[in-house]
matplotlib code that plots the C-alpha trace (Angstrom):
import matplotlib.pyplot as plt

x = [7.0, 4.8, 1.6, -1.4, -4.0, -7.1, -9.9, -12.9, -16.7, -19.1, -21.4, -18.3, -18.9, -15.1, -14.3, -16.2, -14.6, -11.2, -12.3, -9.6, -6.5, -5.2, -5.3, -3.9, -0.9, -0.5, 0.1, 2.7, 4.8, 4.0, 2.4, -0.2, -3.8, -5.7, -9.1, -10.6, -14.0, -15.3, -18.0, -18.3, -20.9, -18.6, -15.7, -16.8, -18.4, -14.6, -12.7, -14.4, -16.2, -19.6, -22.5, -23.5, -26.8, -25.3, -22.9, -23.8, -25.5, -22.3, -20.0, -23.4, -23.4, -19.4, -19.3, -22.0, -19.7, -16.7, -18.7, -19.6, -16.0, -14.6, -16.9, -15.9, -12.4, -12.6, -14.9, -17.0, -21.0, -22.5, -25.6, -25.2, -28.4, -28.9, -32.3, -30.5, -28.3, -27.9, -28.2, -26.5, -23.3, -22.4, -23.6, -21.9, -18.6, -19.2, -19.4, -16.1, -14.1, -15.3, -14.6, -11.1, -10.7, -12.2, -10.3, -10.7, -12.0, -11.2, -11.2, -10.7, -13.3, -15.7, -15.6, -15.4, -18.8, -20.1, -19.6, -20.8, -23.9, -24.8, -23.4, -23.9, -26.7, -29.4, -28.9, -29.5, -26.2, -27.7, -29.9, -28.8, -29.2, -27.5, -24.5, -24.7, -24.6, -21.5, -20.1, -20.7, -19.6, -16.4, -15.6, -16.5, -19.5, -22.1, -23.1, -20.1, -23.2, -24.5, -21.4, -19.0, -21.2, -19.7, -16.2, -17.3, -18.8, -15.6, -13.2, -15.5, -15.0, -11.4, -11.0, -12.7, -10.1, -7.2, -8.4, -8.8, -5.2, -3.5, -5.0, -7.6, -10.3, -12.4, -12.8, -10.7, -7.7, -4.8, -1.8, 1.5, 3.4, 3.5, 2.3, -1.0, -3.1, -6.7, -9.0, -8.7, -7.1, -4.2, -3.6, -1.3, 1.0, 0.5, 2.1, 4.5, 5.5, 5.4, 8.0, 10.4, 10.3, 12.0]
y = [-11.4, -13.5, -12.5, -15.1, -14.3, -16.0, -16.9, -17.9, -18.1, -16.7, -19.5, -22.2, -24.9, -26.1, -22.3, -22.3, -25.7, -24.1, -22.3, -19.6, -21.8, -19.8, -16.6, -18.8, -19.9, -16.7, -15.1, -18.3, -17.1, -13.2, -13.2, -11.1, -12.0, -10.1, -11.6, -12.0, -13.0, -14.4, -15.1, -18.8, -19.3, -17.0, -18.6, -22.3, -21.0, -19.4, -22.8, -25.5, -25.9, -27.8, -26.3, -28.3, -29.5, -30.4, -32.8, -36.5, -38.2, -39.8, -36.3, -35.0, -38.1, -38.1, -34.3, -34.9, -37.9, -35.2, -32.4, -34.9, -36.1, -32.8, -31.3, -33.8, -33.6, -29.8, -29.8, -27.3, -27.9, -27.9, -28.3, -30.3, -28.7, -25.0, -23.6, -20.4, -22.1, -21.5, -17.5, -14.5, -14.0, -10.7, -8.8, -10.2, -10.1, -6.3, -5.9, -8.4, -5.9, -2.7, -4.0, -5.1, -1.3, 0.4, -1.7, -1.2, -4.2, -8.5, -9.6, -12.9, -13.2, -11.4, -13.8, -16.8, -15.3, -14.8, -18.8, -19.8, -17.4, -19.9, -23.5, -23.3, -20.8, -21.0, -17.1, -15.8, -14.0, -11.7, -10.2, -6.8, -7.9, -10.8, -8.9, -5.8, -8.4, -10.2, -6.8, -5.5, -9.0, -8.8, -5.2, -3.2, -0.2, -2.3, 0.6, -0.5, -3.0, 0.5, 1.8, 1.3, -0.7, 0.8, -0.1, -3.5, -4.6, -3.7, -5.1, -8.3, -8.4, -7.7, -10.4, -12.9, -11.4, -12.2, -15.4, -16.9, -15.1, -16.6, -20.4, -19.9, -22.7, -23.3, -22.3, -21.8, -21.5, -20.3, -18.4, -17.3, -16.2, -18.8, -21.4, -22.4, -24.4, -25.6, -26.5, -26.3, -29.8, -28.3, -25.7, -27.9, -28.0, -23.8, -24.0, -26.3, -24.0, -21.0, -22.4, -23.6, -19.7, -18.9]
z = [46.1, 44.1, 42.8, 42.5, 39.8, 41.3, 38.7, 39.8, 39.2, 42.4, 41.8, 41.7, 44.6, 44.4, 44.5, 47.8, 49.1, 48.8, 52.1, 53.1, 52.0, 49.4, 51.7, 54.4, 51.7, 50.1, 53.9, 54.7, 51.5, 51.5, 47.9, 46.6, 45.6, 42.7, 42.6, 39.3, 39.1, 35.6, 34.0, 33.8, 30.8, 28.4, 29.6, 29.0, 25.4, 24.5, 26.1, 25.2, 28.9, 29.1, 30.7, 33.7, 32.3, 29.0, 30.7, 30.4, 33.2, 34.0, 34.5, 36.4, 38.6, 39.4, 40.4, 43.2, 44.5, 44.1, 45.6, 48.8, 49.1, 49.0, 51.5, 53.9, 53.1, 53.6, 56.5, 54.8, 54.8, 51.3, 49.8, 46.6, 44.7, 46.4, 46.2, 44.3, 41.3, 38.7, 39.6, 38.1, 38.9, 37.8, 40.5, 43.2, 41.0, 40.5, 44.3, 44.7, 42.0, 43.5, 47.5, 45.6, 44.4, 47.4, 49.9, 53.7, 54.3, 53.7, 50.6, 51.0, 53.7, 51.0, 48.2, 50.7, 51.9, 48.8, 47.9, 51.2, 51.1, 48.0, 48.5, 52.4, 53.3, 50.7, 49.8, 45.9, 45.8, 42.6, 45.6, 46.2, 50.0, 50.5, 48.2, 50.8, 53.6, 52.4, 52.0, 55.6, 57.3, 55.5, 56.8, 53.5, 53.1, 51.8, 49.3, 47.0, 46.2, 44.4, 43.1, 40.3, 38.2, 34.9, 36.0, 37.5, 34.4, 32.3, 34.8, 34.6, 30.8, 31.1, 33.7, 31.3, 28.2, 30.6, 31.7, 27.8, 27.1, 30.1, 29.6, 32.4, 31.6, 35.2, 38.8, 40.6, 38.7, 40.1, 38.3, 39.0, 36.1, 33.6, 36.1, 36.2, 39.0, 38.2, 41.4, 44.9, 45.2, 43.8, 46.4, 47.3, 44.8, 44.4, 47.9, 47.3, 44.0, 46.2, 48.4, 45.7, 44.5, 48.0]

ax = plt.figure().add_subplot(projection="3d")
ax.plot(x, y, z, "-o")
ax.set_aspect("equal")
plt.show()
């Protein structure tokens, strides 16, 4: 059985625009998904990425065009400049890590719920009430937002080191063994790769 290591930022619009396609692909190929939230700023600093505010105007303008196109293509509503972006991704990342460890809910739904809260619902995913609502909506105990913070922080740091070691430099990023797929627009390639593995 294949394992997809899914590295992502909880503030990534392109991770949001993946929708639930990753989970659908994994189900089709009986693959496991390991969700690995990563600190966007720290990953960019380690891998040569440029923070959005520091990108040249042409690149920022192109990003907005891509967001509009990809939103229409995916059929997902998206606010190109949400009220709570940027925001601190750590609290939502810790909650996802805690939920994955605890089990009992739908982790894919939780991840998508957090991303949707930021990019389509104008909610601040750094706020405890928003995180609790996302947890509950995906079938998890909302109190996970308060538990395992130290373990969440340690796992978050380990995810960063693993991402750097494995060649990850953006979000969303899907890794199967040594095969790397960057971007929600590479999900078809991931699907084909898993199909070829049998």
